[in-house]
C-alpha positions in Angstrom: -7.7 -25.2 -24.7 -4.3 -26.6 -23.7 -2.4 -24.3 -21.4 1.4 -24.0 -21.6 3.2 -26.7 -19.6 4.9 -24.1 -17.4 1.5 -22.8 -16.4 0.3 -26.3 -15.6 3.3 -26.7 -13.3 2.5 -23.4 -11.6 -1.1 -24.4 -11.0 0.1 -27.8 -9.6 2.5 -26.1 -7.2 -0.3 -23.7 -6.1 -2.5 -26.7 -5.4 0.2 -28.5 -3.5 0.6 -25.4 -1.3 -3.1 -25.6 -0.5 -2.7 -29.3 0.4 -4.3 -30.5 -2.8 -2.0 -33.1 -4.3 -4.0 -33.6 -7.5 -5.0 -30.0 -8.3 -4.0 -29.4 -11.9 -5.3 -27.9 -15.2 -7.2 -30.4 -17.4 -6.5 -30.7 -21.1 -9.1 -28.0 -21.6 -7.2 -25.6 -19.3 -9.6 -25.8 -16.4 -9.3 -26.8 -12.7 -11.6 -26.6 -9.8 -12.3 -27.6 -6.2 -15.2 -27.3 -3.8 -14.2 -26.7 -0.2 -16.0 -28.0 2.9 -17.4 -24.5 3.7 -19.3 -24.4 0.4 -17.0 -22.1 -1.6 -15.9 -23.4 -5.0 -12.6 -22.2 -6.6 -12.1 -22.6 -10.3 -9.3 -21.7 -12.8 -9.7 -21.4 -16.5 -6.9 -20.7 -19.0 -8.0 -18.6 -22.0 -5.4 -18.2 -24.7 -4.2 -14.6 -25.2 -6.2 -13.5 -22.1 -4.5 -15.4 -19.3 -5.8 -17.3 -16.3 -9.2 -16.6 -14.8 -9.8 -17.5 -11.1 -13.3 -17.5 -9.7 -14.6 -18.1 -6.2 -18.3 -18.8 -5.9 -20.8 -19.6 -3.3 -24.5 -20.6 -3.5 -26.8 -17.7 -3.2 -28.8 -19.9 -0.8 -25.8 -19.7 1.5 -25.2 -16.0 0.9 -27.0 -13.4 2.9 -29.0 -10.8 0.9 -27.2 -7.7 2.3 -23.9 -9.5 1.6 -24.7 -9.6 -2.2 -24.9 -5.8 -2.1 -21.6 -5.6 -0.2 -20.1 -8.0 -2.8 -21.0 -5.7 -5.7 -20.0 -2.6 -3.7 -16.6 -4.2 -3.1 -15.9 -4.4 -6.8 -16.8 -0.8 -7.6 -13.9 1.0 -9.3 -13.4 3.3 -6.3 -13.0 0.3 -4.0 -11.2 -2.0 -6.4 -7.6 -0.8 -6.5 -4.7 -3.1 -6.6 -2.8 -5.5 -8.8 -5.9 -7.4 -9.9 -9.4 -6.1 -10.7 -12.1 -8.2 -9.1 -15.4 -8.7 -11.0 -18.6 -9.9 -9.3 -21.5 -11.8 -10.8 -24.7 -13.7 -9.9 -25.7 -16.5 -12.1 -29.5 -17.2 -12.3 -28.8 -20.6 -13.9 -26.5 -22.0 -11.2 -27.7 -19.8 -8.3 -24.1 -18.8 -7.4 -22.6 -15.4 -6.4 -19.0 -15.2 -7.8 -15.9 -13.1 -7.7 -13.4 -13.4 -10.6 -10.0 -12.0 -11.4 -7.9 -12.3 -14.5 -4.3 -13.0 -14.1 -2.3 -12.1 -17.3 -0.4 -15.0 -18.5 3.0 -13.3 -18.1 2.2 -12.6 -14.4 0.9 -16.1 -13.5 3.2 -17.5 -10.8 2.4 -19.1 -7.4 2.5 -15.8 -5.5 0.1 -14.2 -8.0 -2.3 -17.2 -7.7 -2.2 -16.9 -3.9 -2.9 -13.1 -4.1 -5.8 -13.6 -6.5 -7.2 -16.4 -4.3 -7.1 -14.2 -1.3 -9.0 -11.4 -3.2 -11.8 -13.6 -4.6 -12.1 -15.6 -1.4 -12.4 -12.5 0.8 -15.0 -11.1 -1.6 -17.1 -14.2 -1.7 -16.7 -15.4 2.0 -16.3 -12.0 3.6 -18.8 -9.9 1.7 -21.7 -12.4 1.2 -21.4 -14.0 4.6 -22.0 -17.2 2.8 -19.0 -19.2 4.1 -16.3 -18.7 6.7 
């Protein structure tokens, strides 16, 4: 699904600020990168829903008590702020993930940075899977 051009520009600028000169949304509205510490970051544009940002780490890298902390960190009582973080574990890929939805009208570089800090902290900090 093709994202609006302004959103593509926003994602490119977000990537540039991370030092990724070629980070951009594909024609399908997706982008992704895997960092040296094993964490993957992906973006997906969904029309009428916004931009979804997901950070994931291999469950092989994640420590078992950390998975419990990951899910506890997204409980409604602990999940207060601009974005709601959702957690999942995929039996197919073997990844533990944290995802936020950024409404299209709120998608700017500061929102992407805030969302990344949230999902990164959940995946890296709670699972102990990456630094």
